[in-house]
C-alpha positions in Angstrom: 0.0 0.0 0.0 1.4 3.4 -1.1 2.2 5.9 1.7 3.4 9.4 2.0 7.2 9.9 2.5 9.1 12.6 4.4 12.4 13.0 6.1 11.2 13.7 9.6 7.9 13.3 11.4 7.5 15.3 14.6 4.8 14.0 16.9 3.1 16.8 18.8 2.6 20.4 18.2 2.9 21.9 21.7 5.9 24.0 22.6 8.3 21.1 21.8 6.9 20.4 18.3 6.8 24.0 17.3 10.4 24.6 18.4 11.5 21.4 16.6 9.9 22.6 13.4 11.6 26.1 13.6 15.1 24.6 13.8 14.4 21.8 11.1 12.9 24.5 8.8 15.9 26.8 9.2 18.2 23.8 8.4 16.2 22.9 5.2 15.1 19.5 6.5 11.8 18.3 5.1 9.3 17.5 7.9 5.8 17.2 9.1 4.4 18.0 12.5 1.4 15.8 13.5 -1.0 17.0 16.2 -4.1 15.0 17.2 -5.8 18.1 18.6 -5.0 21.8 18.1 -1.7 23.5 18.4 -0.8 23.8 22.2 -4.1 22.1 23.0 -3.2 21.3 26.6 -2.9 24.9 27.4 -6.5 25.5 26.2 -8.5 22.6 27.4 -6.5 20.7 29.9 -5.9 23.4 32.4 -8.3 25.4 34.8 -9.9 28.7 33.7 -7.7 31.1 35.8 -4.3 29.4 35.1 -1.6 31.7 34.0 2.1 31.0 33.1 4.3 30.4 36.1 7.1 32.4 34.6 7.0 36.1 33.4 6.4 36.9 29.7 9.9 38.1 29.1 11.1 34.6 30.2 8.4 32.1 29.1 8.7 32.5 25.4 10.9 31.6 22.3 13.6 34.0 21.2 12.0 34.9 18.0 8.7 36.4 19.2 7.4 38.4 22.2 4.0 38.2 23.8 1.5 40.6 22.3 -0.3 42.8 24.7 1.3 41.6 27.7 4.0 43.4 29.8 7.3 41.7 30.1 7.0 41.2 33.8 3.3 40.0 33.7 2.2 36.5 33.6 0.3 35.3 30.4 -3.1 33.7 30.8 -3.3 30.2 29.4 -5.3 31.2 26.3 -2.7 33.8 25.5 0.0 31.2 25.7 -1.9 28.8 23.4 -2.3 31.8 20.9 1.3 32.5 21.2 2.3 29.2 19.9 -0.3 29.4 17.1 1.2 32.7 16.1 4.8 31.4 16.3 3.9 28.4 14.1 2.3 30.8 11.5 5.4 33.0 11.8 7.8 30.2 10.9 5.5 28.5 8.4 5.5 25.3 10.4 4.0 22.3 8.4 1.6 21.3 11.2 -1.2 19.1 10.5 -4.0 19.2 13.3 -6.5 16.5 13.9 -4.1 13.7 12.9 -3.4 11.1 15.6 -0.3 8.9 15.5 -1.3 5.4 16.3 2.0 3.6 16.0 5.7 4.0 14.9 7.7 0.9 14.0 11.1 0.4 12.3 10.9 -0.7 8.7 12.2 -4.2 7.9 15.0 -4.4 5.4 15.2 -0.7 4.7 16.0 2.5 6.5 13.5 4.6 8.5 10.1 4.1 10.1 6.5 3.4 9.3 4.3 6.0 11.0 0.7 4.9 11.1 -1.8 7.7 11.6 -5.6 8.3 11.6 -5.3 9.6 8.0 -3.0 6.9 6.7 0.6 5.9 6.7 3.8 7.9 6.4 7.3 6.7 5.8 9.8 8.7 7.6 13.6 8.4 8.0 13.5 10.1 11.4 10.8 10.4 14.2 10.9 13.0 17.0 8.6 12.3 19.9 7.7 15.8 21.1 4.7 15.0 23.1 6.5 15.7 26.4 6.2 13.7 29.7 2.8 15.0 30.9 0.2 12.9 29.0 -1.5 10.5 31.2 -2.9 11.8 34.6 -1.9 9.9 37.6 -4.5 9.4 40.4 -3.3 7.1 43.2 -5.8 4.3 44.0 -6.6 5.5 47.4 -10.3 6.5 47.4 -12.6 4.1 45.7 -15.0 5.3 43.0 -18.4 6.4 44.5 -16.9 7.5 47.9 -17.6 11.1 47.0 -19.7 12.4 44.2 -16.7 13.7 42.3 -13.2 12.7 41.9 -11.1 14.3 39.2 -7.5 15.0 38.3 -6.3 18.6 38.2 -6.2 18.4 34.4 -10.0 18.0 34.6 -10.6 21.0 36.8 -11.8 24.2 35.2 -13.6 26.2 37.9 -15.6 25.9 41.2 -18.9 26.0 39.4 -18.3 22.6 37.7 -18.2 21.0 41.3 -21.2 20.0 43.4 -22.0 22.0 46.5 -19.9 21.2 49.5 -16.2 21.1 50.6 -13.2 20.0 48.5 -10.1 18.1 49.3 -7.2 19.0 47.0 -4.3 16.5 47.1 -0.9 17.8 46.1 1.2 20.8 47.0 2.8 21.6 43.7 1.9 24.6 41.6 -1.3 23.1 40.4 -2.5 22.0 43.9 -1.8 25.3 45.7 -3.4 27.4 42.8 -6.5 25.2 42.5 -7.0 25.3 46.3 -6.7 29.1 46.3 -9.1 29.3 43.4 -11.7 27.2 45.2 -11.2 28.9 48.6 -11.7 32.4 47.0 -15.0 31.2 45.6 -16.2 30.5 49.2 -15.6 26.8 49.3 -14.4 24.8 52.4 -11.1 23.6 51.3 -8.6 21.0 52.7 -5.1 20.8 51.0 -3.0 17.8 51.4 0.6 18.8 51.6 3.5 16.6 50.7 7.2 17.2 50.3 7.9 20.2 48.3 10.2 23.2 47.3 8.7 26.7 47.4 11.1 29.3 45.8 10.4 33.1 46.3 8.3 34.5 43.4 10.6 37.5 43.4 13.5 38.6 45.6 15.3 41.9 45.7 13.5 43.2 42.6 14.2 40.2 40.5 11.9 37.3 39.5 12.8 33.8 40.5 13.4 32.9 36.9 16.0 35.6 36.7 17.8 34.3 39.8 17.9 30.8 38.4 19.7 32.1 35.4 22.0 34.4 37.4 23.0 31.6 39.8 23.5 29.1 37.0 20.8 26.8 38.2 19.0 26.5 34.8 22.1 24.9 33.5 22.3 22.0 35.9 22.5 19.0 33.7 22.0 16.4 36.3 19.2 16.7 39.0 20.3 16.5 42.5 19.6 13.2 44.1 15.7 12.6 44.4 15.0 15.9 42.4 14.0 14.3 39.2 10.3 14.6 40.2 10.6 17.2 42.9 7.3 19.1 43.7 7.6 22.9 43.1 5.1 25.4 44.6 5.2 28.6 42.6 2.5 30.8 41.2 2.0 33.6 38.7 -1.6 34.1 39.8 -2.9 37.6 40.6 0.3 39.2 39.2 2.6 36.7 40.9 3.3 35.9 44.6 5.4 33.7 46.7 3.5 30.6 47.8 3.5 30.5 51.6 1.3 27.7 53.1 0.8 30.1 56.2 -1.0 32.4 54.0 -3.2 29.8 52.5 -4.1 28.7 56.0 -4.8 32.3 57.1 -7.2 32.5 54.1 -9.2 29.6 55.4 -7.7 26.5 53.8 -7.0 23.7 56.2 -3.6 22.1 55.7 -3.3 18.3 56.3 -0.4 15.9 55.6 0.0 13.5 52.8 -3.1 11.5 51.9 -2.3 8.0 53.2 -5.4 5.6 53.2 -9.2 5.5 53.2 -11.5 3.3 55.1 -15.3 3.4 55.4 -15.7 7.1 54.6 -12.7 8.2 56.5 -9.5 9.5 55.0 -6.3 9.3 57.0 -3.3 11.6 56.6 0.4 11.0 57.5 1.7 12.9 60.4 4.2 14.7 58.2 2.7 18.1 57.8 4.9 20.1 60.0 8.1 18.3 58.4 6.9 19.0 54.9 6.3 22.7 55.6 9.7 23.0 57.3 11.4 21.4 54.3 9.8 24.0 52.0 10.8 26.8 54.3 14.4 25.6 54.4 14.5 25.6 50.6 12.9 29.1 50.5 15.5 30.5 52.9 18.4 28.7 51.2 17.5 30.5 47.9 17.4 33.9 49.7 20.8 33.3 51.3 22.3 32.2 48.0 20.9 35.2 46.2 22.3 37.5 48.9 25.7 36.0 48.6 25.6 36.4 44.8 24.6 40.0 45.0 27.4 40.9 47.5 30.0 39.0 45.6 29.2 40.7 42.3 28.5 44.2 43.8 24.9 44.2 42.6 22.9 47.4 43.5 19.7 45.5 44.4 17.4 46.6 47.2 17.8 44.5 50.3 14.7 42.5 51.7 15.5 41.5 55.3 11.8 41.0 56.0 11.7 38.3 53.4 13.7 36.1 55.8 11.3 36.3 58.6 8.6 33.5 58.6 5.3 33.8 60.4 4.1 31.5 63.2 3.0 28.1 62.3 -0.8 27.9 61.8 -3.0 25.9 64.3 -3.6 23.3 61.6 0.2 22.7 61.4 0.8 22.7 65.1 -2.0 20.3 65.8 -2.7 18.6 62.5 -5.8 16.7 61.5 -5.0 13.0 61.0 -8.4 11.8 60.0 -11.2 13.3 57.8 -14.8 11.9 57.8 -15.8 13.0 54.4 -19.5 12.9 55.0 -19.2 14.7 58.4 -17.1 17.4 56.8 -19.4 17.7 53.8 -16.6 17.0 51.3 -18.2 16.2 48.0 -15.2 16.4 45.8 -11.6 15.4 45.6 -9.1 17.0 43.2 -5.9 15.0 42.6 -3.1 17.3 41.7 -0.8 14.5 41.6 1.0 14.8 38.3 1.3 13.0 35.1 3.3 10.1 33.5 4.4 9.7 30.0 2.5 7.7 27.4 4.6 6.4 24.6 2.6 3.2 23.8 2.4 4.3 20.1 6.2 4.5 19.8 7.0 0.7 19.4 10.8 1.0 19.0 13.8 0.1 21.0 14.2 3.4 22.6 13.4 2.5 26.2 14.9 1.0 29.4 13.5 -1.9 31.1 11.0 0.3 32.9 9.7 1.7 29.7 11.5 5.1 30.3 12.9 6.9 27.4 16.6 5.8 27.0 18.4 8.8 25.5 21.2 11.4 25.8 20.1 15.0 25.4 17.1 13.7 23.4 19.1 11.4 21.1 17.6 8.0 21.8 19.2 4.5 21.9 17.2 3.7 18.7 19.0 5.4 15.8 16.6 7.8 14.0 14.3 8.4 17.1 14.6 11.5 19.2 12.8 12.8 22.3 11.9 16.4 23.0 10.1 18.2 26.0 11.0 15.7 28.8 12.1 17.0 32.3 16.0 17.1 32.5 16.4 16.2 28.9 19.6 18.2 28.9 19.3 20.5 31.9 16.9 21.9 34.4 15.2 24.1 31.8 14.3 21.3 29.4 10.6 21.2 30.1 10.1 25.0 30.2 9.2 27.0 27.2 12.4 28.6 26.5 14.5 25.5 27.5 12.7 23.3 24.9 13.6 25.7 22.2 17.3 25.3 23.0 17.0 21.5 23.3 15.3 21.4 19.9 18.2 23.3 18.4 20.6 20.6 19.7 18.4 17.7 18.3 18.2 19.5 14.9 22.0 19.8 14.6 22.2 16.1 15.4 19.7 15.3 12.7 21.4 17.4 10.2 24.8 15.9 11.1 23.4 12.4 10.5 21.9 13.4 7.2 25.3 14.6 6.1 27.0 11.5 7.0 24.3 9.4 5.1 24.9 11.8 2.0 28.6 11.4 2.0 29.8 10.0 -1.3 26.4 10.4 -3.0 25.8 12.3 -6.1 24.0 15.1 -4.1 26.7 17.1 -2.2 24.1 19.9 -1.6 22.6 17.5 1.0 25.7 17.9 3.1 25.0 21.6 3.6 23.3 22.5 6.9 
């Protein structure tokens, strides 16, 4: 059966796929980008209504285009972020086909390249770039059985308080999604419980500079190996309401009851681990360490930045931390909804090649997989700390594109087409 042919198929048209297309296009590499939904769809339909980018507009963008109508230090609403990638794709003339789902990728037998099966037919490609990232499949721990409360949803399914039934809400997860959703619900008048696990909580800004700036100045974006255990560390940061430092004391003062990690469920009662104070203390220690490191850097480099001694002073522990609740009778507390802000896992079931380790995790170095001709893009720590962020994925895509063009040149060596060596 005849099929379409191209040099490179890029799977996914989010930030990773658009970045990959820019660099391949600039290198003159024929390619197609396949997206099963719309460009940057997750920003539109898999996030809550009030979400904004967690980094300022001057930082959370590609080098070739600024955000339109947004001040550099402001935080772009989610729809604006999606529109940005649509505009960027139009700017670079990215060959993106929306509404096309890739169902499988297999290496060809007896000839180079891969067979890419899609909802609109097959494509033969010499190279495949998996640009779907690592956040495809929502993770909900099997703690509370179905039917125990009227609604249990993952954070990716939450939109606004009005979609939930009347009553209280338990939000499980103390990363950016969990704290922002809990705050959103509390401000709507809901009774909210927030289950807090181990986390890091950086300052939103310090001494007149955003945390993203400090990461760059301190060289922390460039870390190419995560500290022990930091591959999946939970980060509590927010750009909501103009951006602010996440402090769980403030959430408690606003009426949110903090509890420890959600441990178990039995006959209508949830039990929490007695680790709330330790988790809060760990987050505080990280926060203060960032401030001290920033102070040392400013002094060492003679930076004229306003000092903020008050930022080092933490308020008293709330009552819910000093005397934490260890059990919650859901019916008695009128908790009718549980939102699991418990992260995602990758879904590469469609990629049926030898590019994974024994645990089905991508096996790669800086996106170059163990399967020749297959590349990954958009994964956390693909090359460094910034790899899963908007600006970081652009630089990772450039590296992958250079590797692809180098391999094309090697294949073309000695052929009758010396122009194919140019890139």
